[in-house]
N, C-alpha and C positions, 0 to 999 in steps of 0.2 A: 267701126271695128276696133278702132283706137279705145275707145271706152269700154268695149265689151273684154277686151284684152287686159286692160287696167284692172277690171273686176275680177277676172280669174287670176290674175296675179294676187292680189289682195286677199282673195278667198285663200288662196293656195298659203300665202304667208300667215294668215290668221290661222289656219288649220295645223301649220307646223308649230307655230309659236304656241297654239293650245296644246297640242301634244306634248311638246317639251315641256310646257309647264304643270301638265297632268302627272309627267314622269317625275318631274323634279318634287312635286307634292307628294307623290307616292314615295319617292326615295327619303323625303324629309321624314314622313311618317314611319316609315321602316326603320332609320337610323335612330329616331327616337325610342321606338320599340325596343330595338338592340341594345342603345345605352340604358333602357330601363332594366332591361333584362340581366345585362352585366353587372348593373349597380345592384341589384337584389341578389344575385349570385356571390357577388364581392362581399357584400353586407352580411350575408348569411354564414359566409366562411370566416369572414372576422368576427363574427359572434361566437362560432365556435372555438376559435384560436383564443378569444378572450375567456371563455369557459375553461378550457384546458389549463391556462395559465393561472386562473384564479384558483382551480383545485389543486395544481401542483404547489402553489405559493403556500395555500392552507396546509398541506401535506408535509411540506418541508418545516413550517412552524411546528406543526404537532404530527409527529410520524405515528402515533397510535390513532389518529382520525382512520376511521374505517376497518380498524383491526377486529373488531365485534361482528361487523356485518356491512352489507352495502349502507354508505352514508351519501347524501346528495347536496348540493347546494343550487338554488334557481335564482336567476336575477332576470329581470325585465327590464325594458327601456320604453318608455312610452314618449319620450320628447329627445331632442338633440338632433345630431345627424341623422340618426335612424332609429326605428322602432324595433322590437324583437324582442325574444328570449333566448336564454340558453340554460339548459340544466346539465351541471358537472357531477358525475358519481364515481366513487372509488368502491372497488370489488376487491376484498382480501382472498388471497389464495396462499396460505403458507408464508413462506419467504417473499412471496410475490405480491403485487398490487397492480391493479389495472384502473386506469383514469379513463373515462368516457365522458366527452361532452357532446352534447348534440344541441343544434341551433334551429330556431323556428324565426323566419323572417316574412312577414306577409307583404307582398307587393302586389296590390289590386286584387284580381281573380286568382293569383298564384300564391302559394307559401314555399319558401325554399328551405330544406333542412339541410345540415351537414353534420359528419361526424369526424370528431377527432378521438383515437384511442392512443394511449401511452402505456408502455409496459414498464414497470419499474421493479428492481429487486434490491434487498439489501444482502442478499446472502452472496456476498463478493469477498471470496476467501483470499487472503493475502499473506504470503509467507514472512516471517519477521527476518529472514534472511535478505530481505531487500534491503536492510539498512547495514550499514558498515558497523554503526555504532547507534545504540538506543538504549535509553534509562527511563524508568518510572520515577525515581526519586534520585536526585544528584547528592544528596547528603553533603552538600557544600565542598565536595571534592575538587581541586582545581585542575584546570588545563594551563600548563604552563609552558615557557619558552623552551624550546627542543620535542614538544609533543608536535605530532602530525598524524594526520587522518585522512586516508583517501576513501571516498565513498560517501553515501548519503548520511547524515548525522539528524538524530531527532531524539528530543528529550519532553516528557511530559511535565517537566520541572524547569529551574531556572538553570542555565549553564554558568558556572563560576569560572572565570578565567583570571590569571595572573600573567603578564608578559605576553609574548607574542607566539601562541601556539597557531600551527597553519592547518586550516581546513580546505582541503582539496575540491570538495563537492559540495553540493546543497545541504544547508542547515536549518532544520526547523526547531523551533520550540513551542510547547503549549503555553509557556509564560514568556521568559526573557532572558536577560543576561545579568549578572551581578559580577563586577559593574556594569553599567551599561556599555556597550561598545564604543571604545575611542575615549572612555572616561575613567576617571580614577574614584575609588571609594575606601574608606577606613573601615575595616572589620575587625573587631577584638583588638583594637589598639594598633593595627597594622594597615599601611596603605597600600592598596594593589591598583594595578591600572591594566586597563583591558586593551591591548594593542591586537588583539586577534587578527590573523590574516585569512579572509575570504577570498578564494581564487574565481571558482565557478559554481555559480553566480557570485558577484563579489559582494551581495549583502544576504545576510540571514532573513528568515522570516519569523517572526514572534507571533504569539496568539493563535496558533493554528490548532485544529481539534485534537484532543487527547487520543491517544491509542490504547486501549485497555488490553491487559494481559490475560490469558486464559485461567480460569479457575482451577484446572487441574491439567495432567497429562493424560487423560485416559485414552487417547486415540493411541499413543506411543505404547501404553501399558497392554493394551489389547492387543498391538502387533505383535509385542513380544512374547506374549502369553499365547498367542495362535501357534498351532503345528510350524509354520513356516519361521517362526521367530526364535528368538534365545531369551531365556529368563532364569537369571539366579538368585537365590536367597541369599542375604547377607553380603559381607565385603568380597569383592574380587579384585585381582589385578590382570589388566589386558596388556598384553604386549602385539603390537601390530608388527606384521613380517610382511614387507613387500616382496620377498623371495626374489626372483629374478628381474632387474631392471629390465631386462631385454626383451620380457615376456609380459604383456598386459593383461590383468585379469586374474593373476594367479596369487595373489594376496592372500594372507591367513591371519586369524587373530586368535592368539593362544591365551586362555583362561586359567588363572591359578586362584586358590583360595589365599595365599599369603603371598608375600613379595620373593621369597626364595623356594616356595614349594613346589611340588610335583605339578606339572598342566593335568587339569582335570576336564578340560575340553578343548577343541580347536573347532574353528568355523572358516570353512571356505567362503571367500567373499563373492567368488563367481557361480557358488552353487545357485542353480535355478531355483532349487526349493527353499532358499533362504530369502526372506523379505527384506533384509538389510537392517533389522533393529536389533540390538542387543542390551539388554536392560538388567540390573540388578536391585535390589531392594534395599543396599545397604551403599557403603562407600566403593566408589568406582575409580581405580587407579589406572593410569593409561601413560603408555608413552610408545614410540616406535615409529615405523613407517608404512603409510597406507597405501595399498594397490587395490581399489575398487571403490563402492559406494557403500557407506555403513553411518548408521547413528547409534552412539553410545549414550545409553541414559540411566540415570540414578533415581528411582522413583518407588515409593511404596504407597503412601495415601498423601491426599492434597496438604494434610495438615503437618506431616511429619517435618522435622528439622534436621536430620542430619542426613539427607540425601544429597551427598556431595559428589563431584567428581573432582579427583586430584590429579593434576598434570605432574608427572614424576620425571619426564624427561621431554626432549624436543619431540614433537609431533609433526612430521613430514609429511607429504605427498610423494608418492614414488615420480611422478612427472608434474612438476611444478606448472600451474597455468601462466606463469609469469615468463616462463622460459618456452612457452609453444602451447600445443594443445594438450589438453590433460583430461582423464576421464575418471579421475580420482575425486571424491568429496566426502567429507566427515561432518557429522553433526554431534557436538557434545551437549547434551541436555541434562540438566541437574534440575530436580525441584527446588533445591536450595542454592549451594554454592558452586562455581567453579573455581578452584584454587591452584594457583602454581607454587608447587612445594618449595620450602627453603632448601634447596640442595644445589643451588647455581653457585658456583665460585666467584670470589669477589672480582668485579669486572668482566665478567662472563654476560652471555646472552641467554635467553630462551626464546624458541620458535614453534609456533603454533600454527598448523594449517588446519584452518576447520570453522565452521559456524557453532559459536559458542552461546548458549541460551541457558539463563539462570531465570527461573520463574518467580521465585519468592525470595531469592537471595542476590548474591553479588559475584562477579568475575573479580578476583582479587588475588594477590600475592601473599603468602604465608608470612608472617612476622614482618609485615611490609615497614614496620615504623623502627626496627631492630636490626633486620638483616642487612647483610654487606651491601656496601653500594656497588650494584651491579650496572650493567651497561644498558642493553635495550631489551625490551619485551616485544618481540617482533609477532604479530598475528597477522595471518593471510586470509581473510575470510569475513566474519561478521561477528560483532559482540553485542548481545541482548540481555539486559540484565535489569531485575527490579529495582534493586537499590545499589546505586554505582558504590564500587569497592575501590579502595586505593590500592596502589602496585609501588608506593614509594613514599616518600615525605621529602620537603622542600623547606628552602629557610631563604631569608634576603628577598622575598618575592618570587623567585624562579630557579634559586639553585638546589639542585637534586642531592640529598644528604644520605638517603638509604632506599634500596630498592632501585626501580628500573624508570628510563625514559620510555615512553609509549611510542612505538612504530607500528602503527596498525593501518594496513594496507587492504583495502576490499578486493574480494574475488569477483572481478566483473561478470565473471559468468552467472552471479546469484542476482543481477539485475533484471534477468527474465524470470516474472513471476511463476513459471512453469518448471523452473530448475531449482532444486533443493536437496538437501539429504533427505534419506527416506523417512518419510512421516515428521518432518519437522514441524514445529509448531507454526500456527498462523493466527490472525485474528480476522473478523467479520467486520465489513464496513457498517457503521452506525448510521449511514445517511442513503437513503435510496439512490440507485443511479438506474439513471433512463438507458434502458436497453433496446427499446424500439418507439418507433414515432409513425404513427400511421394518419393520412388525412384524405378524407374523401374531396373529390372535385366534381363540378358541374362542367359538361361539355357545352361549350356555347355552339349554337347553330344560329348562324348570321341569315337574317332574311333579305 
């Protein structure tokens, strides 16, 4: 009996061990299969990612790639960590482009495929009022001790500095600084030292992409010529009247053909049938207090050289955004120059609330090199000009002789790209921006 019992025990253990071994072998086989499946899925997805990045790299090097029709690039891998192929294509669609990368990864009897699609657009409209200060050409005009600017600053040129002007926010240039920051340089026999103070961030950026100015002001011209706009022929004088400070939105603009002539038109800025654009084909003279939203423009043709806006007196918001909530916003847009008239008493200030844009000219002070020694030119808003204009002259490195010290304060409301004066100019990004990225995925089913 003992022998039979031992035999039964041995046979039982053999069966159990055999069963366990069989299950372990099955589990090992399934694990190897799962690993192979996971490796194939991962390799296929990585191939598609590689294809998308190759296409994007090529597109950013040459933004014309695929502009005339579908263009593709195919790459195969026959050795290395894995084998397989991806095809990456770009499809044009107006201002949009679509990049699609499709992979093919063979794994035994199965071929895995993944797709990645990237939507891009270069039709990203930006308002120039995003900058507190921007110039295309600096013309060697200096920032000097006593100057200060709040808000973003950008130049497509070199910023020229003498002394210790203060920049409160981000400063960028497409070129650099003269002299370099923290260094001295002799220019025209005079030694200048750049001790500019940068607050936030504490260092400027140089060599950033250039921002192109528009070729015309047709959008503003069309708005002014529409039934809801205001367009005048020749020179005009505009007086802004905030009416009652206790009532919001009751402001008006009165139009004259001459400085002391009769009123030829009046515009209610809260009129729902008014689109906010007032334009003349000649010189526009303006002063007063604004209650409402308005863009005043001087424009006839892109090549005209006399489309100027002349600031004849203080231009103020009825409710200053520095003192609390304000719903007042002004744009001063000239095809050529925005000029501060030479009618400020010696030692006096001139204040301008609004966003200033000089498309092919400058923001400058009339007779800046001979006018009386004024005090401060205070701008609350934004200043953008093609060619930097002077508002004063200095000697001894940074001592003002004529004109104004600059006190330029950014209107922080303009930092929202959706906030701007009516039909205020903007630019289109030259680099494609990724708007959407979509990837396909395989769902793993474990055996």
